[in-house]
MIBAFI-657050 format. One record per residue: residue in one letter; residue number from 1; x, y, z of N, C-alpha, C in turn; chain. Coordinates in nm, 2 decimals, padded with zeros to 4 digits. Layout:
% residues N
[r A, NUM, [X, Y, Z], [X, Y, Z], [X, Y, Z], A] ...
END
This chain:
% residues 84
[r X, 1, [00.07, -00.12, 00.01], [00.00, 00.00, 00.00], [00.08, 00.14, 00.00], A] [r X, 2, [00.21, 00.14, 00.09], [00.25, 00.25, 00.10], [00.37, 00.28, -00.04], A] [r X, 3, [00.39, 00.15, -00.09], [00.45, 00.20, -00.24], [00.40, 00.26, -00.37], A] [r X, 4, [00.25, 00.18, -00.37], [00.11, 00.24, -00.43], [00.07, 00.41, -00.39], A] [r X, 5, [00.09, 00.43, -00.25], [00.09, 00.56, -00.23], [00.18, 00.69, -00.29], A] [r X, 6, [00.32, 00.63, -00.26], [00.42, 00.66, -00.30], [00.45, 00.68, -00.43], A] [r X, 7, [00.42, 00.58, -00.51], [00.39, 00.58, -00.67], [00.30, 00.74, -00.70], A] [r X, 8, [00.20, 00.75, -00.64], [00.11, 00.79, -00.73], [00.19, 00.99, -00.64], A] [r X, 9, [00.22, 00.97, -00.50], [00.26, 01.11, -00.49], [00.38, 01.20, -00.58], A] [r X, 10, [00.46, 01.06, -00.65], [00.57, 01.11, -00.71], [00.51, 01.18, -00.86], A] [r X, 11, [00.39, 01.07, -00.91], [00.33, 01.09, -01.04], [00.24, 01.25, -01.03], A] [r X, 12, [00.20, 01.28, -00.90], [00.14, 01.39, -00.88], [00.22, 01.50, -00.89], A] [r X, 13, [00.35, 01.50, -00.81], [00.43, 01.59, -00.82], [00.54, 01.59, -00.97], A] [r X, 14, [00.52, 01.51, -01.01], [00.61, 01.55, -01.17], [00.52, 01.61, -01.23], A] [r X, 15, [00.40, 01.62, -01.25], [00.26, 01.66, -01.30], [00.27, 01.78, -01.28], A] [r X, 16, [00.30, 01.84, -01.17], [00.27, 01.96, -01.14], [00.40, 02.04, -01.18], A] [r X, 17, [00.49, 02.01, -01.17], [00.63, 02.05, -01.20], [00.60, 02.09, -01.36], A] [r X, 18, [00.55, 01.99, -01.45], [00.55, 02.05, -01.58], [00.43, 02.14, -01.63], A] [r X, 19, [00.35, 02.16, -01.56], [00.23, 02.21, -01.59], [00.28, 02.34, -01.65], A] [r X, 20, [00.21, 02.41, -01.72], [00.20, 02.55, -01.76], [00.11, 02.62, -01.74], A] [r X, 21, [00.15, 02.74, -01.62], [00.07, 02.82, -01.59], [00.02, 02.98, -01.68], A] [r X, 22, [-00.08, 02.98, -01.65], [-00.11, 03.16, -01.72], [-00.03, 03.25, -01.68], A] [r X, 23, [00.00, 03.35, -01.74], [00.07, 03.47, -01.65], [00.02, 03.62, -01.76], A] [r X, 24, [00.00, 03.70, -01.69], [-00.04, 03.84, -01.75], [00.06, 03.91, -01.79], A] [r X, 25, [00.09, 03.99, -01.91], [00.17, 04.11, -01.89], [00.13, 04.22, -01.98], A] [r X, 26, [00.13, 04.34, -01.90], [00.10, 04.46, -02.00], [00.22, 04.52, -02.02], A] [r X, 27, [00.18, 04.60, -02.12], [00.27, 04.67, -02.21], [00.23, 04.76, -02.32], A] [r X, 28, [00.37, 04.79, -02.39], [00.27, 04.91, -02.52], [00.37, 04.82, -02.66], A] [r X, 29, [00.27, 04.79, -02.74], [00.34, 04.68, -02.86], [00.42, 04.80, -02.90], A] [r X, 30, [00.55, 04.73, -02.95], [00.68, 04.78, -03.04], [00.66, 04.74, -03.14], A] [r X, 31, [00.67, 04.63, -03.16], [00.63, 04.56, -03.33], [00.51, 04.48, -03.33], A] [r X, 32, [00.48, 04.49, -03.42], [00.34, 04.39, -03.46], [00.36, 04.29, -03.62], A] [r X, 33, [00.34, 04.18, -03.58], [00.37, 04.07, -03.74], [00.26, 04.02, -03.72], A] [r X, 34, [00.16, 04.07, -03.83], [00.02, 03.91, -03.83], [00.03, 03.81, -03.92], A] [r X, 35, [00.14, 03.83, -04.04], [00.15, 03.73, -04.08], [00.28, 03.61, -04.04], A] [r X, 36, [00.32, 03.64, -03.92], [00.41, 03.54, -03.81], [00.34, 03.52, -03.64], A] [r X, 37, [00.22, 03.60, -03.70], [00.18, 03.60, -03.55], [00.25, 03.64, -03.42], A] [r X, 38, [00.34, 03.71, -03.45], [00.45, 03.78, -03.35], [00.40, 03.89, -03.27], A] [r X, 39, [00.38, 03.93, -03.17], [00.37, 04.06, -03.10], [00.49, 04.08, -03.02], A] [r X, 40, [00.56, 04.19, -03.02], [00.70, 04.24, -02.90], [00.66, 04.36, -02.85], A] [r X, 41, [00.69, 04.36, -02.69], [00.64, 04.48, -02.65], [00.75, 04.57, -02.64], A] [r X, 42, [00.71, 04.65, -02.54], [00.81, 04.76, -02.53], [00.95, 04.70, -02.43], A] [r X, 43, [00.91, 04.62, -02.38], [00.98, 04.55, -02.23], [01.08, 04.46, -02.33], A] [r X, 44, [01.06, 04.40, -02.44], [01.15, 04.33, -02.52], [01.04, 04.16, -02.50], A] [r X, 45, [00.98, 04.13, -02.47], [00.91, 04.00, -02.45], [00.83, 03.99, -02.59], A] [r X, 46, [00.89, 03.90, -02.67], [00.79, 03.86, -02.81], [00.70, 03.74, -02.71], A] [r X, 47, [00.57, 03.73, -02.81], [00.49, 03.62, -02.79], [00.44, 03.57, -02.90], A] [r X, 48, [00.42, 03.44, -02.92], [00.35, 03.38, -03.04], [00.25, 03.42, -03.00], A] [r X, 49, [00.15, 03.42, -03.10], [00.00, 03.43, -03.06], [-00.08, 03.32, -03.15], A] [r X, 50, [-00.17, 03.27, -03.07], [-00.24, 03.16, -03.09], [-00.31, 03.20, -03.22], A] [r X, 51, [-00.34, 03.12, -03.34], [-00.36, 03.14, -03.46], [-00.52, 03.21, -03.45], A] [r X, 52, [-00.64, 03.18, -03.35], [-00.75, 03.21, -03.32], [-00.75, 03.33, -03.27], A] [r X, 53, [-00.63, 03.41, -03.22], [-00.68, 03.54, -03.19], [-00.64, 03.65, -03.29], A] [r X, 54, [-00.73, 03.73, -03.32], [-00.68, 03.85, -03.41], [-00.60, 03.99, -03.40], A] [r X, 55, [-00.50, 03.99, -03.42], [-00.40, 04.06, -03.45], [-00.46, 04.22, -03.53], A] [r X, 56, [-00.58, 04.22, -03.60], [-00.61, 04.32, -03.69], [-00.64, 04.46, -03.61], A] [r X, 57, [-00.73, 04.47, -03.51], [-00.75, 04.53, -03.43], [-00.64, 04.65, -03.36], A] [r X, 58, [-00.53, 04.57, -03.35], [-00.41, 04.62, -03.26], [-00.30, 04.67, -03.36], A] [r X, 59, [-00.27, 04.82, -03.34], [-00.12, 04.89, -03.37], [-00.03, 04.93, -03.32], A] [r X, 60, [00.08, 04.90, -03.37], [00.22, 04.99, -03.28], [00.19, 05.09, -03.17], A] [r X, 61, [00.23, 05.10, -03.05], [00.20, 05.19, -02.97], [00.08, 05.23, -02.92], A] [r X, 62, [00.01, 05.07, -02.91], [-00.07, 05.08, -02.80], [-00.06, 05.02, -02.71], A] [r X, 63, [-00.14, 05.03, -02.60], [-00.10, 04.95, -02.45], [-00.20, 04.88, -02.48], A] [r X, 64, [-00.16, 04.73, -02.43], [-00.20, 04.59, -02.43], [-00.20, 04.52, -02.32], A] [r X, 65, [-00.34, 04.43, -02.28], [-00.29, 04.30, -02.19], [-00.27, 04.19, -02.27], A] [r X, 66, [-00.16, 04.10, -02.21], [-00.13, 03.96, -02.27], [-00.13, 03.88, -02.20], A] [r X, 67, [-00.23, 03.74, -02.21], [-00.22, 03.64, -02.14], [-00.17, 03.54, -02.23], A] [r X, 68, [-00.07, 03.46, -02.18], [00.03, 03.39, -02.20], [00.04, 03.26, -02.08], A] [r X, 69, [00.10, 03.13, -02.17], [00.20, 03.05, -02.06], [00.33, 03.09, -02.18], A] [r X, 70, [00.42, 02.97, -02.04], [00.52, 02.96, -02.11], [00.59, 02.84, -02.12], A] [r X, 71, [00.63, 02.83, -02.24], [00.69, 02.70, -02.27], [00.88, 02.70, -02.32], A] [r X, 72, [00.94, 02.66, -02.25], [01.09, 02.65, -02.27], [01.09, 02.83, -02.25], A] [r X, 73, [01.16, 02.89, -02.36], [01.18, 03.04, -02.41], [01.09, 03.07, -02.48], A] [r X, 74, [00.99, 02.99, -02.52], [00.87, 03.06, -02.61], [00.75, 03.10, -02.53], A] [r X, 75, [00.73, 03.17, -02.56], [00.59, 03.28, -02.50], [00.46, 03.27, -02.59], A] [r X, 76, [00.38, 03.19, -02.55], [00.25, 03.14, -02.63], [00.13, 03.23, -02.57], A] [r X, 77, [00.06, 03.35, -02.66], [00.00, 03.45, -02.58], [-00.13, 03.37, -02.66], A] [r X, 78, [-00.22, 03.36, -02.57], [-00.37, 03.30, -02.55], [-00.48, 03.45, -02.58], A] [r X, 79, [-00.49, 03.55, -02.57], [-00.52, 03.63, -02.57], [-00.46, 03.82, -02.54], A] [r X, 80, [-00.49, 03.85, -02.60], [-00.46, 04.00, -02.61], [-00.62, 04.13, -02.61], A] [r X, 81, [-00.59, 04.19, -02.52], [-00.66, 04.29, -02.52], [-00.63, 04.44, -02.47], A] [r X, 82, [-00.73, 04.53, -02.53], [-00.65, 04.66, -02.50], [-00.67, 04.67, -02.31], A] [r X, 83, [-00.54, 04.77, -02.28], [-00.51, 04.78, -02.16], [-00.60, 04.92, -02.12], A] [r X, 84, [-00.64, 04.91, -01.99], [-00.75, 05.00, -01.96], [-00.67, 05.11, -01.92], A] 
END
């Protein structure tokens, strides 16, 4: 019984360590490349934008909120909205 419990605990810890958590960033758009689905903010952070997210309503110089997950060095934006 202890072996099974220990295996379950170890498996759950590995799952938590590998999970990606959503984060938010706010900044001003420095570059916008709709063809490559990429947005770079004024702090230098570059985001690969999900295919379902439209960039057509945004322009360079606009302040935005970006919801993203990080996988290695790549930041994947799942939502971009105008900042208040």
